N, CA and C atoms as an extended XYZ file, in Angstrom:
537
Properties=species:S:1:pos:R:3:atomname:S:1:resname:S:1:resid:I:1 pbc="F F F"
N        96.150      104.303       58.224 N   MET     1
C        97.474      104.887       58.181 CA  MET     1
C        98.220      104.271       57.008 C   MET     1
N        98.700      105.120       56.119 N   ASN     2
C        99.430      104.650       54.950 CA  ASN     2
C       100.909      104.549       55.303 C   ASN     2
N       101.343      103.340       55.596 N   VAL     3
C       102.719      103.107       56.029 CA  VAL     3
C       103.267      101.929       55.233 C   VAL     3
N       104.496      102.075       54.728 N   ASN     4
C       105.080      100.915       54.048 CA  ASN     4
C       105.595       99.932       55.096 C   ASN     4
N       106.257       98.889       54.672 N   SER     5
C       106.651       97.826       55.598 CA  SER     5
C       107.807       98.193       56.531 C   SER     5
N       108.336       99.387       56.442 N   SER     6
C       109.459       99.740       57.321 CA  SER     6
C       109.049       99.709       58.791 C   SER     6
N       107.784       99.971       59.096 N   HIS     7
C       107.345       99.913       60.490 CA  HIS     7
C       107.496       98.500       61.055 C   HIS     7
N       107.320       97.490       60.206 N   LEU     8
C       107.495       96.101       60.639 CA  LEU     8
C       108.949       95.842       61.013 C   LEU     8
N       109.864       96.295       60.170 N   LYS     9
C       111.292       96.083       60.420 CA  LYS     9
C       111.737       96.790       61.693 C   LYS     9
N       111.321       98.053       61.848 N   TYR    10
C       111.695       98.810       63.045 CA  TYR    10
C       111.105       98.159       64.298 C   TYR    10
N       109.825       97.791       64.243 N   GLY    11
C       109.159       97.197       65.402 CA  GLY    11
C       109.809       95.894       65.830 C   GLY    11
N       110.096       95.027       64.856 N   LYS    12
C       110.713       93.733       65.171 CA  LYS    12
C       112.135       93.905       65.698 C   LYS    12
N       112.906       94.784       65.062 N   ALA    13
C       114.289       95.010       65.505 CA  ALA    13
C       114.304       95.608       66.910 C   ALA    13
N       113.423       96.554       67.158 N   LEU    14
C       113.353       97.166       68.481 CA  LEU    14
C       112.987       96.126       69.535 C   LEU    14
N       112.056       95.252       69.212 N   TYR    15
C       111.667       94.218       70.181 CA  TYR    15
C       112.839       93.295       70.497 C   TYR    15
N       113.592       92.889       69.469 N   ARG    16
C       114.746       92.006       69.689 CA  ARG    16
C       115.783       92.662       70.606 C   ARG    16
N       116.055       93.940       70.363 N   VAL    17
C       117.037       94.658       71.189 CA  VAL    17
C       116.517       94.789       72.618 C   VAL    17
N       115.258       95.172       72.770 N   ALA    18
C       114.673       95.325       74.109 CA  ALA    18
C       114.667       93.995       74.848 C   ALA    18
N       114.424       92.917       74.124 N   GLN    19
C       114.418       91.583       74.730 CA  GLN    19
C       115.819       91.222       75.234 C   GLN    19
N       116.825       91.514       74.434 N   GLU    20
C       118.205       91.240       74.849 CA  GLU    20
C       118.560       92.016       76.116 C   GLU    20
N       118.064       93.247       76.198 N   LEU    21
C       118.344       94.097       77.356 CA  LEU    21
C       117.386       93.838       78.523 C   LEU    21
N       116.391       92.979       78.285 N   LYS    22
C       115.372       92.636       79.283 CA  LYS    22
C       114.578       93.868       79.746 C   LYS    22
N       114.234       94.704       78.768 N   ILE    23
C       113.450       95.902       79.075 CA  ILE    23
C       112.230       96.016       78.157 C   ILE    23
N       111.696       94.858       77.732 N   GLU    24
C       110.580       94.865       76.786 CA  GLU    24
C       109.397       95.676       77.306 C   GLU    24
N       109.082       95.507       78.602 N   ASP    25
C       107.928       96.201       79.165 CA  ASP    25
C       108.147       97.715       79.226 C   ASP    25
N       109.366       98.132       79.544 N   LYS    26
C       109.661       99.564       79.634 CA  LYS    26
C       109.590      100.225       78.257 C   LYS    26
N       110.103       99.537       77.248 N   VAL    27
C       110.050      100.081       75.887 CA  VAL    27
C       108.599      100.131       75.401 C   VAL    27
N       107.810       99.122       75.761 N   LEU    28
C       106.393       99.155       75.399 CA  LEU    28
C       105.717      100.364       76.028 C   LEU    28
N       106.017      100.643       77.284 N   ASP    29
C       105.459      101.837       77.939 CA  ASP    29
C       105.852      103.109       77.189 C   ASP    29
N       107.136      103.191       76.794 N   ASP    30
C       107.616      104.349       76.024 CA  ASP    30
C       106.803      104.509       74.740 C   ASP    30
N       106.693      103.411       74.002 N   LEU    31
C       106.010      103.459       72.711 CA  LEU    31
C       104.533      103.813       72.868 C   LEU    31
N       103.889      103.252       73.885 N   GLU    32
C       102.473      103.545       74.120 CA  GLU    32
C       102.287      105.044       74.370 C   GLU    32
N       103.156      105.621       75.182 N   ALA    33
C       103.071      107.050       75.478 CA  ALA    33
C       103.337      107.890       74.231 C   ALA    33
N       104.339      107.491       73.460 N   LEU    34
C       104.645      108.224       72.226 CA  LEU    34
C       103.499      108.130       71.225 C   LEU    34
N       102.951      106.938       71.054 N   ALA    35
C       101.840      106.757       70.110 CA  ALA    35
C       100.639      107.585       70.551 C   ALA    35
N       100.399      107.629       71.855 N   LYS    36
C        99.281      108.425       72.385 CA  LYS    36
C        99.496      109.902       72.072 C   LYS    36
N       100.754      110.350       72.128 N   SER    37
C       101.036      111.758       71.852 CA  SER    37
C       100.696      112.116       70.407 C   SER    37
N       100.744      111.130       69.515 N   PHE    38
C       100.424      111.390       68.117 CA  PHE    38
C        98.937      111.646       67.908 C   PHE    38
N        98.126      111.389       68.921 N   GLU    39
C        96.704      111.698       68.836 CA  GLU    39
C        96.463      113.195       68.987 C   GLU    39
N        97.420      113.894       69.612 N   ASN    40
C        97.333      115.337       69.775 CA  ASN    40
C        97.876      115.987       68.499 C   ASN    40
N        97.006      116.677       67.760 N   ALA    41
C        97.370      117.225       66.451 CA  ALA    41
C        98.549      118.203       66.529 C   ALA    41
N        98.566      119.061       67.550 N   GLU    42
C        99.649      120.043       67.661 CA  GLU    42
C       100.987      119.369       67.928 C   GLU    42
N       100.980      118.408       68.854 N   LEU    43
C       102.222      117.712       69.171 CA  LEU    43
C       102.682      116.868       67.989 C   LEU    43
N       101.741      116.245       67.303 N   LYS    44
C       102.076      115.445       66.124 CA  LYS    44
C       102.752      116.320       65.068 C   LYS    44
N       102.214      117.508       64.854 N   LYS    45
C       102.794      118.430       63.880 CA  LYS    45
C       104.209      118.839       64.303 C   LYS    45
N       104.363      119.139       65.578 N   LEU    46
C       105.667      119.554       66.092 CA  LEU    46
C       106.706      118.444       65.953 C   LEU    46
N       106.319      117.209       66.307 N   VAL    47
C       107.245      116.079       66.206 CA  VAL    47
C       107.635      115.836       64.754 C   VAL    47
N       106.675      115.945       63.855 N   ASN    48
C       106.992      115.748       62.440 CA  ASN    48
C       107.891      116.857       61.892 C   ASN    48
N       107.766      118.066       62.432 N   GLU    49
C       108.633      119.168       61.993 CA  GLU    49
C       110.089      118.911       62.375 C   GLU    49
N       110.306      118.155       63.447 N   VAL    50
C       111.669      117.807       63.860 CA  VAL    50
C       112.376      117.062       62.731 C   VAL    50
N       111.617      116.288       61.961 N   SER    51
C       112.201      115.515       60.854 CA  SER    51
C       112.893      116.406       59.829 C   SER    51
N       112.480      117.648       59.751 N   TYR    52
C       113.026      118.527       58.721 CA  TYR    52
C       114.189      119.385       59.214 C   TYR    52
N       114.591      119.193       60.457 N   LEU    53
C       115.761      119.886       60.971 CA  LEU    53
C       117.025      119.179       60.503 C   LEU    53
N       118.142      119.899       60.513 N   GLU    54
C       119.445      119.303       60.203 CA  GLU    54
C       119.765      118.277       61.284 C   GLU    54
N       120.502      117.217       60.903 N   GLY    55
C       120.772      116.061       61.757 CA  GLY    55
C       121.100      116.344       63.203 C   GLY    55
N       122.098      117.193       63.470 N   SER    56
C       122.485      117.436       64.866 CA  SER    56
C       121.408      118.211       65.613 C   SER    56
N       120.660      119.053       64.902 N   LEU    57
C       119.566      119.791       65.539 CA  LEU    57
C       118.409      118.847       65.889 C   LEU    57
N       118.182      117.845       65.041 N   GLN    58
C       117.151      116.841       65.331 CA  GLN    58
C       117.458      116.155       66.658 C   GLN    58
N       118.688      115.687       66.749 N   GLU    59
C       119.084      114.949       67.946 CA  GLU    59
C       119.011      115.846       69.177 C   GLU    59
N       119.400      117.090       69.026 N   LYS    60
C       119.358      118.044       70.136 CA  LYS    60
C       117.908      118.269       70.590 C   LYS    60
N       117.001      118.456       69.636 N   ALA    61
C       115.590      118.685       69.960 CA  ALA    61
C       114.973      117.451       70.615 C   ALA    61
N       115.263      116.284       70.072 N   LEU    62
C       114.726      115.049       70.641 CA  LEU    62
C       115.285      114.785       72.037 C   LEU    62
N       116.586      115.019       72.216 N   ASN    63
C       117.189      114.839       73.537 CA  ASN    63
C       116.595      115.799       74.555 C   ASN    63
N       116.387      117.039       74.148 N   ALA    64
C       115.802      118.024       75.062 CA  ALA    64
C       114.388      117.622       75.469 C   ALA    64
N       113.685      116.978       74.576 N   THR    65
C       112.306      116.583       74.844 CA  THR    65
C       112.199      115.263       75.592 C   THR    65
N       112.993      114.262       75.198 N   PHE    66
C       112.779      112.902       75.698 CA  PHE    66
C       113.883      112.322       76.572 C   PHE    66
N       115.072      112.948       76.625 N   HIS    67
C       116.175      112.372       77.390 CA  HIS    67
C       115.773      112.185       78.853 C   HIS    67
N       116.012      110.978       79.365 N   GLY    68
C       115.672      110.677       80.750 CA  GLY    68
C       114.219      110.285       80.946 C   GLY    68
N       113.429      110.451       79.897 N   LYS    69
C       112.001      110.117       79.988 CA  LYS    69
C       111.681      108.814       79.264 C   LYS    69
N       112.578      108.392       78.371 N   VAL    70
C       112.387      107.133       77.645 CA  VAL    70
C       113.686      106.335       77.722 C   VAL    70
N       113.578      105.051       77.468 N   GLN    71
C       114.753      104.181       77.448 CA  GLN    71
C       115.705      104.627       76.335 C   GLN    71
N       116.983      104.335       76.501 N   SER    72
C       117.965      104.765       75.499 CA  SER    72
C       117.686      104.140       74.135 C   SER    72
N       117.205      102.899       74.095 N   VAL    73
C       116.900      102.287       72.797 CA  VAL    73
C       115.720      102.995       72.131 C   VAL    73
N       114.771      103.464       72.922 N   THR    74
C       113.644      104.220       72.368 CA  THR    74
C       114.146      105.556       71.833 C   THR    74
N       115.066      106.161       72.577 N   MET    75
C       115.657      107.428       72.142 CA  MET    75
C       116.402      107.235       70.825 C   MET    75
N       117.161      106.157       70.719 N   ASN    76
C       117.890      105.875       69.481 CA  ASN    76
C       116.926      105.681       68.314 C   ASN    76
N       115.815      104.993       68.572 N   LEU    77
C       114.807      104.800       67.533 CA  LEU    77
C       114.273      106.145       67.055 C   LEU    77
N       113.960      107.031       67.980 N   LEU    78
C       113.421      108.342       67.600 CA  LEU    78
C       114.415      109.122       66.740 C   LEU    78
N       115.677      109.072       67.110 N   VAL    79
C       116.710      109.773       66.336 CA  VAL    79
C       116.802      109.176       64.931 C   VAL    79
N       116.811      107.839       64.842 N   MET    80
C       116.879      107.189       63.520 CA  MET    80
C       115.667      107.558       62.666 C   MET    80
N       114.487      107.535       63.284 N   LEU    81
C       113.271      107.855       62.533 CA  LEU    81
C       113.269      109.311       62.067 C   LEU    81
N       113.734      110.202       62.920 N   ALA    82
C       113.785      111.620       62.542 CA  ALA    82
C       114.726      111.821       61.366 C   ALA    82
N       115.883      111.185       61.421 N   ARG    83
C       116.846      111.319       60.328 CA  ARG    83
C       116.305      110.744       59.021 C   ARG    83
N       115.487      109.699       59.122 N   ALA    84
C       114.890      109.090       57.923 CA  ALA    84
C       113.569      109.762       57.547 C   ALA    84
N       113.217      110.817       58.290 N   LYS    85
C       111.952      111.541       58.078 CA  LYS    85
C       110.748      110.596       58.178 C   LYS    85
N       110.788      109.733       59.221 N   LYS    86
C       109.739      108.730       59.405 CA  LYS    86
C       109.161      108.739       60.817 C   LYS    86
N       109.246      109.835       61.519 N   LEU    87
C       108.684      109.865       62.866 CA  LEU    87
C       107.191      109.537       62.869 C   LEU    87
N       106.531      109.799       61.767 N   PHE    88
C       105.087      109.562       61.678 CA  PHE    88
C       104.715      108.081       61.799 C   PHE    88
N       105.696      107.156       61.697 N   ILE    89
C       105.353      105.734       61.780 CA  ILE    89
C       105.438      105.185       63.209 C   ILE    89
N       105.680      106.051       64.181 N   VAL    90
C       105.752      105.584       65.574 CA  VAL    90
C       104.488      104.819       65.990 C   VAL    90
N       103.277      105.293       65.691 N   PRO    91
C       102.096      104.498       66.081 CA  PRO    91
C       102.067      103.110       65.435 C   PRO    91
N       102.485      102.997       64.178 N   ALA    92
C       102.503      101.699       63.505 CA  ALA    92
C       103.580      100.787       64.116 C   ALA    92
N       104.721      101.346       64.475 N   ILE    93
C       105.775      100.580       65.143 CA  ILE    93
C       105.259      100.082       66.491 C   ILE    93
N       104.528      100.936       67.180 N   THR    94
C       103.953      100.566       68.473 CA  THR    94
C       103.039       99.357       68.342 C   THR    94
N       102.214       99.331       67.305 N   GLU    95
C       101.310       98.193       67.089 CA  GLU    95
C       102.095       96.903       66.852 C   GLU    95
N       103.138       96.975       66.037 N   VAL    96
C       103.965       95.795       65.760 CA  VAL    96
C       104.628       95.313       67.051 C   VAL    96
N       105.212       96.233       67.779 N   TYR    97
C       105.912       95.906       69.025 CA  TYR    97
C       104.931       95.303       70.031 C   TYR    97
N       103.764       95.950       70.189 N   ARG    98
C       102.754       95.466       71.131 CA  ARG    98
C       102.335       94.033       70.793 C   ARG    98
N       102.133       93.772       69.509 N   LYS    99
C       101.723       92.432       69.082 CA  LYS    99
C       102.799       91.394       69.436 C   LYS    99
N       104.046       91.720       69.146 N   MET   100
C       105.141       90.793       69.476 CA  MET   100
C       105.232       90.579       70.989 C   MET   100
N       105.130       91.662       71.742 N   TYR   101
C       105.200       91.584       73.203 CA  TYR   101
C       104.103       90.661       73.730 C   TYR   101
N       102.884       90.860       73.242 N   HIS   102
C       101.759       90.052       73.712 CA  HIS   102
C       101.907       88.584       73.318 C   HIS   102
N       102.404       88.326       72.122 N   GLU   103
C       102.631       86.934       71.707 CA  GLU   103
C       103.671       86.258       72.594 C   GLU   103
N       104.758       86.953       72.866 N   MET   104
C       105.832       86.369       73.667 CA  MET   104
C       105.407       86.164       75.123 C   MET   104
N       104.570       87.030       75.642 N   LYS   105
C       104.136       86.957       77.038 CA  LYS   105
C       102.803       86.234       77.193 C   LYS   105
N       102.249       85.721       76.075 N   ASP   106
C       100.956       85.037       76.066 CA  ASP   106
C        99.865       85.910       76.695 C   ASP   106
N        99.793       87.133       76.204 N   ILE   107
C        98.798       88.095       76.663 CA  ILE   107
C        97.768       88.284       75.564 C   ILE   107
N        96.515       88.240       75.924 N   LYS   108
C        95.417       88.414       74.975 CA  LYS   108
C        95.054       89.894       74.930 C   LYS   108
N        95.003       90.456       73.714 N   SER   109
C        94.600       91.850       73.533 CA  SER   109
C        93.096       91.929       73.358 C   SER   109
N        92.488       92.816       74.114 N   VAL   110
C        91.050       93.028       74.040 CA  VAL   110
C        90.794       94.529       73.976 C   VAL   110
N        89.889       94.916       73.082 N   VAL   111
C        89.465       96.311       73.010 CA  VAL   111
C        87.997       96.349       73.400 C   VAL   111
N        87.682       97.203       74.353 N   VAL   112
C        86.297       97.397       74.767 CA  VAL   112
C        85.896       98.799       74.311 C   VAL   112
N        84.912       98.835       73.448 N   ARG   113
C        84.424      100.115       72.922 CA  ARG   113
C        83.051      100.373       73.527 C   ARG   113
N        82.878      101.557       74.093 N   SER   114
C        81.603      101.923       74.706 CA  SER   114
C        81.164      103.292       74.218 C   SER   114
N        79.884      103.583       74.384 N   ALA   115
C        79.337      104.845       73.914 CA  ALA   115
C        79.844      106.020       74.742 C   ALA   115
N        80.195      105.737       75.971 N   ARG   116
C        80.688      106.786       76.881 CA  ARG   116
C        81.819      106.232       77.720 C   ARG   116
N        82.502      107.109       78.406 N   LYS   117
C        83.559      106.654       79.308 CA  LYS   117
C        82.912      105.866       80.443 C   LYS   117
N        83.434      104.669       80.671 N   LEU   118
C        82.880      103.821       81.718 CA  LEU   118
C        83.338      104.293       83.093 C   LEU   118
N        82.454      104.149       84.069 N   ALA   119
C        82.789      104.479       85.453 CA  ALA   119
C        83.797      103.449       85.962 C   ALA   119
N        84.618      103.810       86.934 N   PRO   120
C        85.619      102.875       87.449 CA  PRO   120
C        85.033      101.531       87.884 C   PRO   120
N        83.875      101.536       88.541 N   GLU   121
C        83.281      100.263       88.971 CA  GLU   121
C        82.818       99.426       87.779 C   GLU   121
N        82.370      100.082       86.700 N   GLU   122
C        81.987       99.358       85.485 CA  GLU   122
C        83.222       98.735       84.827 C   GLU   122
N        84.293       99.497       84.789 N   THR   123
C        85.551       99.014       84.219 CA  THR   123
C        86.060       97.806       84.999 C   THR   123
N        86.049       97.902       86.330 N   GLN   124
C        86.521       96.794       87.166 CA  GLN   124
C        85.660       95.548       86.970 C   GLN   124
N        84.350       95.710       86.923 N   LYS   125
C        83.442       94.574       86.754 CA  LYS   125
C        83.686       93.906       85.395 C   LYS   125
N        83.848       94.715       84.366 N   LEU   126
C        84.101       94.188       83.024 CA  LEU   126
C        85.453       93.482       82.967 C   LEU   126
N        86.469       94.067       83.577 N   MET   127
C        87.803       93.455       83.613 CA  MET   127
C        87.746       92.103       84.316 C   MET   127
N        87.060       92.018       85.445 N   LYS   128
C        86.940       90.760       86.191 CA  LYS   128
C        86.257       89.703       85.339 C   LYS   128
N        85.190       90.105       84.658 N   SER   129
C        84.454       89.173       83.799 CA  SER   129
C        85.349       88.655       82.666 C   SER   129
N        86.107       89.550       82.047 N   LEU   130
C        87.009       89.144       80.958 CA  LEU   130
C        88.120       88.229       81.471 C   LEU   130
N        88.690       88.559       82.618 N   GLU   131
C        89.760       87.734       83.194 CA  GLU   131
C        89.251       86.335       83.523 C   GLU   131
N        88.049       86.255       84.090 N   ASP   132
C        87.460       84.946       84.415 CA  ASP   132
C        87.230       84.125       83.150 C   ASP   132
N        86.802       84.787       82.080 N   LYS   133
C        86.505       84.101       80.830 CA  LYS   133
C        87.784       83.654       80.113 C   LYS   133
N        88.785       84.505       80.069 N   MET   134
C        89.982       84.251       79.264 CA  MET   134
C        90.993       83.342       79.950 C   MET   134
N        91.083       83.414       81.256 N   LYS   135
C        92.029       82.582       82.019 CA  LYS   135
C        93.481       82.776       81.577 C   LYS   135
N        93.833       83.987       81.152 N   LYS   136
C        95.216       84.285       80.773 CA  LYS   136
C        95.434       85.778       80.931 C   LYS   136
N        96.683       86.211       80.748 N   GLY   137
C        96.984       87.625       80.851 CA  GLY   137
C        96.218       88.429       79.819 C   GLY   137
N        95.780       89.594       80.217 N   LEU   138
C        94.999       90.446       79.328 CA  LEU   138
C        95.599       91.830       79.215 C   LEU   138
N        95.466       92.394       78.046 N   ASP   139
C        95.749       93.804       77.825 CA  ASP   139
C        94.439       94.377       77.299 C   ASP   139
N        93.746       95.113       78.146 N   VAL   140
C        92.443       95.652       77.764 CA  VAL   140
C        92.581       97.148       77.542 C   VAL   140
N        92.175       97.572       76.358 N   ARG   141
C        92.144       98.997       76.035 CA  ARG   141
C        90.689       99.417       75.919 C   ARG   141
N        90.379      100.556       76.488 N   PHE   142
C        89.024      101.075       76.452 CA  PHE   142
C        88.972      102.247       75.485 C   PHE   142
N        87.952      102.240       74.632 N   GLU   143
C        87.752      103.316       73.663 CA  GLU   143
C        86.312      103.788       73.756 C   GLU   143
N        86.092      105.020       73.332 N   GLU   144
C        84.737      105.573       73.320 CA  GLU   144
C        84.283      105.764       71.879 C   GLU   144
N        83.022      105.439       71.638 N   ASP   145
C        82.407      105.615       70.328 CA  ASP   145
C        80.939      105.983       70.539 C   ASP   145
N        80.632      107.277       70.570 N   PRO   146
C        79.259      107.716       70.833 CA  PRO   146
C        78.221      107.154       69.855 C   PRO   146
N        78.656      106.726       68.665 N   SER   147
C        77.699      106.190       67.690 CA  SER   147
C        77.075      104.871       68.171 C   SER   147
N        77.639      104.256       69.200 N   LEU   148
C        77.080      103.009       69.726 CA  LEU   148
C        75.790      103.253       70.509 C   LEU   148
N        75.533      104.486       70.879 N   ILE   149
C        74.365      104.946       71.629 CA  ILE   149
C        74.418      104.463       73.083 C   ILE   149
N        74.643      103.198       73.297 N   GLY   150
C        74.751      102.611       74.638 CA  GLY   150
C        75.338      101.224       74.509 C   GLY   150
N        75.679      100.625       75.640 N   GLY   151
C        76.239       99.281       75.623 CA  GLY   151
C        77.711       99.274       75.268 C   GLY   151
N        78.210       98.053       74.942 N   VAL   152
C        79.631       97.903       74.627 CA  VAL   152
C        79.833       96.932       73.473 C   VAL   152
N        80.984       97.073       72.846 N   GLN   153
C        81.483       96.104       71.876 CA  GLN   153
C        82.809       95.598       72.435 C   GLN   153
N        83.021       94.285       72.347 N   ILE   154
C        84.261       93.691       72.851 CA  ILE   154
C        84.956       92.997       71.689 C   ILE   154
N        86.156       93.468       71.376 N   PHE   155
C        86.961       92.911       70.282 CA  PHE   155
C        88.066       92.051       70.880 C   PHE   155
N        88.057       90.763       70.556 N   GLU   156
C        89.100       89.822       70.969 CA  GLU   156
C        89.743       89.317       69.691 C   GLU   156
N        90.831       89.957       69.287 N   GLY   157
C        91.439       89.616       68.001 CA  GLY   157
C        90.456       89.954       66.891 C   GLY   157
N        90.078       88.967       66.094 N   SER   158
C        89.145       89.215       64.995 CA  SER   158
C        87.689       88.938       65.405 C   SER   158
N        87.486       88.572       66.655 N   ARG   159
C        86.141       88.240       67.144 CA  ARG   159
C        85.499       89.466       67.787 C   ARG   159
N        84.239       89.730       67.415 N   LEU   160
C        83.490       90.853       67.972 CA  LEU   160
C        82.276       90.319       68.713 C   LEU   160
N        82.119       90.754       69.955 N   THR   161
C        80.905       90.502       70.713 CA  THR   161
C        80.256       91.868       70.884 C   THR   161
N        79.060       92.023       70.325 N   ASP   162
C        78.437       93.342       70.238 CA  ASP   162
C        77.175       93.422       71.095 C   ASP   162
N        77.266       94.177       72.176 N   TYR   163
C        76.132       94.408       73.068 CA  TYR   163
C        75.690       95.868       72.991 C   TYR   163
N        75.899       96.498       71.840 N   SER   164
C        75.586       97.918       71.721 CA  SER   164
C        74.126       98.133       71.323 C   SER   164
N        73.584       99.271       71.719 N   VAL   165
C        72.228       99.652       71.324 CA  VAL   165
C        72.168       99.800       69.810 C   VAL   165
N        73.234      100.325       69.223 N   LYS   166
C        73.301      100.479       67.769 CA  LYS   166
C        73.100       99.131       67.078 C   LYS   166
N        73.777       98.094       67.565 N   ASN   167
C        73.644       96.756       66.988 CA  ASN   167
C        72.220       96.229       67.155 C   ASN   167
N        71.645       96.418       68.341 N   TYR   168
C        70.275       95.951       68.568 CA  TYR   168
C        69.303       96.645       67.617 C   TYR   168
N        69.477       97.946       67.413 N   LEU   169
C        68.602       98.692       66.507 CA  LEU   169
C        68.769       98.236       65.057 C   LEU   169
N        70.025       97.988       64.651 N   GLU   170
C        70.266       97.504       63.288 CA  GLU   170
C        69.665       96.118       63.076 C   GLU   170
N        69.759       95.255       64.081 N   THR   171
C        69.176       93.915       64.001 CA  THR   171
C        67.652       94.008       63.923 C   THR   171
N        67.071       94.869       64.739 N   LEU   172
C        65.619       95.069       64.704 CA  LEU   172
C        65.177       95.586       63.345 C   LEU   172
N        65.911       96.535       62.788 N   LYS   173
C        65.585       97.097       61.480 CA  LYS   173
C        65.615       96.000       60.404 C   LYS   173
N        66.661       95.173       60.405 N   LYS   174
C        66.767       94.076       59.417 CA  LYS   174
C        65.590       93.106       59.555 C   LYS   174
N        65.250       92.805       60.803 N   HIS   175
C        64.148       91.880       61.054 CA  HIS   175
C        62.820       92.475       60.542 C   HIS   175
N        62.582       93.749       60.849 N   LEU   176
C        61.343       94.396       60.429 CA  LEU   176
C        61.256       94.507       58.905 C   LEU   176
N        62.377       94.774       58.259 N   LEU   177
C        62.374       94.888       56.806 CA  LEU   177
C        62.187       93.546       56.125 C   LEU   177
N        62.500       92.469       56.831 N   SER   178
C        62.347       91.138       56.223 CA  SER   178
C        60.927       90.580       56.359 C   SER   178
N        60.073       91.272       57.119 N   LEU   179
C        58.688       90.806       57.312 CA  LEU   179
C        57.829       91.050       56.093 C   LEU   179
């Protein structure tokens, strides 16, 4: 995502305001939902088109869509971003906000990538294993990547633990080529 540093300023300022209001978790929920909506191409296009409406029409459209569904500070952020024609940076703001939230709450972010959607019992078993290992609050996000063929990859910050079939095959290939 090609974003200048304005997402950092918005994310940090939003976190400070949410912290003062003691609604950090609620704003994070808002942002997570909004960022997820940007994955839908049609909705992303529609939200970005709001940026090109005249100021009062922007606010009217955003209020009709989000009023009562997001915190007022989140609503204010959306209006400011629309007026600045920057609604497209919501996912980047979400990442900044999430990082600050996790640092302040001492929560470890973990991404588990698997070749297919994991069954609920697999998810629970993996979550229990991670919780036992980390001994702290966790935010685990699950992603799918069919190129892994099977198995999982676990990202803990910059650390990768790779139990994927793809990794095993690549390791085998390197070993065979070195013979």
